[in-house]
C-alpha positions in Angstrom: -37.0 24.8 -15.6 -35.4 21.9 -13.7 -31.9 20.8 -14.6 -31.6 17.1 -15.0 -28.4 15.6 -13.6 -27.4 12.1 -14.7 -27.2 9.9 -11.6 -24.9 7.5 -13.4 -21.2 8.2 -12.5 -19.2 9.4 -15.5 -16.1 7.6 -16.4 -13.3 10.0 -17.4 -9.6 9.7 -18.1 -7.0 10.6 -15.4 -3.2 10.9 -16.0 -1.3 9.3 -13.1 2.5 9.7 -12.8 4.4 6.9 -11.1 8.1 6.9 -10.2 10.1 3.7 -10.7 13.4 3.3 -8.9 16.1 0.9 -10.1 19.4 0.5 -11.9 17.6 1.3 -15.2 17.1 4.2 -17.5 15.5 5.3 -20.8 17.4 7.5 -23.2 14.5 9.0 -25.1 11.0 9.8 -24.0 8.8 6.8 -25.0 5.1 6.9 -26.0 2.9 4.0 -26.9 -0.5 2.5 -26.2 -1.2 -0.8 -24.5 -4.4 -2.9 -23.9 -5.7 -2.7 -20.4 -8.4 -4.9 -18.8 -9.5 -4.4 -15.2 -12.9 -6.1 -15.3 -13.9 -9.1 -17.4 -15.0 -7.9 -20.8 -13.9 -4.3 -20.3 -10.8 -3.9 -22.5 -9.5 -0.5 -23.7 -6.3 1.2 -24.8 -4.2 3.1 -22.3 -1.7 5.7 -23.3 1.7 5.3 -21.7 4.6 7.8 -21.5 8.0 6.9 -20.0 10.9 9.2 -19.4 14.2 9.0 -17.6 14.6 10.2 -14.0 17.4 10.4 -11.5 16.2 7.3 -9.7 15.2 5.3 -12.8 12.2 6.4 -14.9 8.8 8.1 -14.6 5.9 6.5 -16.2 2.6 8.3 -17.0 -0.4 6.1 -17.5 -3.9 7.0 -18.5 -6.6 5.6 -16.2 -10.3 5.5 -16.8 -12.5 5.7 -13.7 -15.5 7.4 -12.3 -13.8 8.1 -9.0 -10.6 10.2 -8.7 -9.5 8.4 -5.5 -9.3 5.1 -7.4 -7.0 6.4 -10.2 -3.8 6.0 -8.2 -4.8 2.5 -7.1 -5.6 1.4 -10.6 -2.4 2.8 -12.0 -0.3 1.1 -9.3 -1.9 -2.2 -10.0 -1.6 -1.9 -13.8 2.0 -0.7 -13.8 3.0 -3.0 -10.9 2.0 -6.1 -12.9 4.2 -4.9 -15.7 7.1 -4.3 -13.4 6.7 -7.8 -11.9 7.4 -9.2 -15.4 10.1 -6.6 -16.3 11.9 -7.1 -13.0 12.5 -10.9 -13.6 13.3 -10.4 -17.3 16.1 -8.0 -16.2 16.7 -9.7 -12.8 17.0 -6.3 -11.1 15.0 -4.7 -8.3 12.3 -2.2 -9.4 10.3 -0.2 -6.9 7.3 1.9 -7.8 6.0 4.8 -5.9 3.5 7.7 -6.2 6.1 10.1 -4.6 8.8 11.7 -6.7 11.0 12.4 -3.6 11.2 8.7 -2.5 14.8 7.4 -2.8 15.5 3.7 -3.3 18.4 3.1 -5.7 21.9 2.4 -4.4 24.6 4.1 -6.3 25.9 2.0 -9.2 28.1 2.5 -12.2 25.8 0.3 -14.4 22.2 0.9 -15.6 20.1 -1.2 -18.0 19.0 0.9 -20.9 15.4 0.1 -21.7 13.7 0.3 -25.1 10.0 0.7 -26.0 9.8 -3.1 -26.7 10.9 -3.9 -23.1 7.8 -2.1 -21.8 5.4 -3.3 -24.5 6.4 -7.0 -24.1 6.2 -6.8 -20.3 2.7 -5.2 -20.4 1.6 -7.8 -23.0 2.9 -10.7 -20.9 1.5 -9.4 -17.6 -2.0 -9.1 -19.2 -1.7 -12.6 -20.7 -0.7 -14.2 -17.4 -3.4 -12.2 -15.5 -6.1 -13.4 -17.8 -5.1 -17.1 -17.6 -2.7 -17.8 -14.7 -3.1 -15.0 -12.1 -1.3 -17.1 -9.5 1.9 -17.2 -11.6 1.9 -13.4 -11.8 1.6 -13.4 -8.0 4.7 -15.5 -7.9 6.5 -12.9 -10.0 5.3 -10.2 -7.7 6.8 -11.9 -4.7 10.1 -12.3 -6.6 10.2 -8.6 -7.3 9.5 -7.7 -3.7 12.3 -10.0 -2.6 14.7 -8.2 -4.9 14.0 -4.7 -3.6 13.3 -5.3 0.1 16.3 -4.7 2.4 15.1 -6.8 5.4 16.7 -10.2 5.2 13.7 -12.0 6.7 11.3 -10.3 4.4 13.6 -11.1 1.5 13.8 -14.7 2.4 10.0 -15.0 3.0 9.3 -13.4 -0.4 11.7 -15.5 -2.4 10.2 -18.6 -0.8 6.6 -17.5 -1.5 7.5 -16.9 -5.2 8.0 -20.7 -5.3 5.3 -21.8 -2.9 2.3 -19.9 -4.3 2.9 -21.4 -7.7 3.6 -24.9 -6.5 0.4 -24.9 -4.3 -1.7 -23.9 -7.3 -0.1 -25.8 -10.2 1.3 -29.0 -8.7 0.6 -31.4 -11.6 0.7 -34.5 -9.3 -1.5 -33.5 -6.4 -2.6 -37.1 -5.8 1.0 -37.9 -4.9 0.6 -35.4 -2.0 -2.4 -37.1 -0.5 -2.0 -39.4 2.5 -3.3 -42.8 1.4 -4.6 -43.5 4.9 -6.3 -40.2 5.9 -6.8 -38.7 2.5 -5.4 -35.4 3.8 -3.1 -33.3 1.6 0.5 -33.3 2.8 1.0 -29.5 2.2 3.2 -27.1 0.4 6.5 -29.1 0.9 5.1 -31.9 -1.1 3.7 -29.5 -3.7 7.1 -27.9 -4.2 8.8 -31.3 -4.3 6.4 -32.5 -7.1 6.9 -29.3 -9.0 10.7 -29.6 -8.9 10.4 -33.2 -10.1 8.0 -32.0 -12.9 10.6 -29.5 -14.1 13.9 -31.2 -13.3 13.3 -34.9 -12.5 14.6 -36.6 -9.4 16.5 -34.6 -6.7 19.8 -36.0 -8.1 19.2 -33.9 -11.2 17.7 -30.7 -9.7 19.0 -27.4 -11.0 21.2 -25.4 -8.6 20.6 -27.8 -5.7 21.5 -31.1 -7.3 21.3 -33.9 -4.8 20.1 -31.8 -1.9 17.0 -33.7 -1.0 16.7 -32.0 2.3 16.8 -28.5 0.9 13.0 -28.0 0.6 12.3 -29.2 4.2 15.1 -27.2 5.7 14.1 -24.0 4.0 10.4 -24.5 4.6 11.2 -24.7 8.3 12.8 -21.3 8.2 9.9 -19.9 6.2 7.4 -21.2 8.8 9.4 -19.7 11.7 9.6 -16.3 9.9 5.9 -16.4 8.9 4.8 -17.3 12.4 7.1 -14.8 14.1 9.0 -17.5 16.0 12.4 -17.0 14.3 14.8 -15.3 16.8 16.0 -11.8 15.9 19.7 -12.2 16.8 23.0 -12.2 15.0 23.1 -16.0 14.7 19.6 -16.2 13.2 20.2 -13.4 10.8 23.5 -14.9 9.7 21.7 -18.2 9.1 19.2 -16.5 6.8 21.9 -14.5 5.0 23.9 -17.6 4.3 20.9 -19.2 2.6 19.6 -16.2 0.8 21.7 -16.3 -2.4 21.0 -19.9 -3.1 17.3 -19.4 -2.5 17.3 -16.5 -4.9 19.0 -18.6 -7.6 16.5 -21.5 -7.1 13.5 -19.1 -7.2 14.8 -17.4 -10.3 15.5 -20.7 -12.1 12.1 -22.2 -11.0 10.1 -19.2 -12.3 12.0 -19.1 -15.7 11.7 -22.8 -16.3 8.0 -22.9 -15.2 7.2 -20.1 -17.7 9.1 -21.9 -20.4 7.7 -25.3 -19.8 4.1 -24.5 -18.9 3.5 -21.2 -20.9 6.1 -21.6 -23.7 7.4 -18.1 -23.0 11.0 -17.1 -22.3 11.1 -14.6 -19.5 14.8 -14.1 -19.9 14.8 -13.5 -23.6 16.4 -10.1 -23.0 
């Protein structure tokens, strides 16, 4: 008698534990289900467990896959998107790792106490954005990276990209960025300018950087030097970046919040 083995790979559940570091905590162990969609048309419930840890919290997510080696990757993607939303809602750095011995958090006397609703709403919003406006979620991802990275150049680059990727995708006045003679697009500087005008009007009324009509060009130049590896690594250059970082962070944060509110009618800072 021959034993028949189904050649089709069997999808089965895997429980993956991820460690999140940040100035956050949960008081009680939380359990809930949330919708998950990784492929178009494939939607299912995923069980979530969250409990406090020394570095922040541990989150256990149920992943359905036919290949064990994919379970960690799927979990990191799924939870990472939620953390992108949660991080900007709280405006605190959150770092996720597969390794429980990884240390990130600086010592602090304050921690944000998270409730079940914080996680549920962040999962819900990350899925909504991923379905309709994946680029915006990418902008949030760059913002979260900027918050947790320690390298000033990486931090600067990530804050800038959180603005740039959204402006390049969603500029509502793209024709204004087309050269009338050549027909060529003027690039990301023009896209950002048009998006700032879309949100805040003329430069004399811009939030945070009111009247600074050279701000985009000057910061874009630094971004290009960092991106192309031509920015000097010396004390003077590092100081120049450090002096501009806090203002860039404020502009990026305000831009992302206002874009979500104006274009998606969602308040990311509702907490």
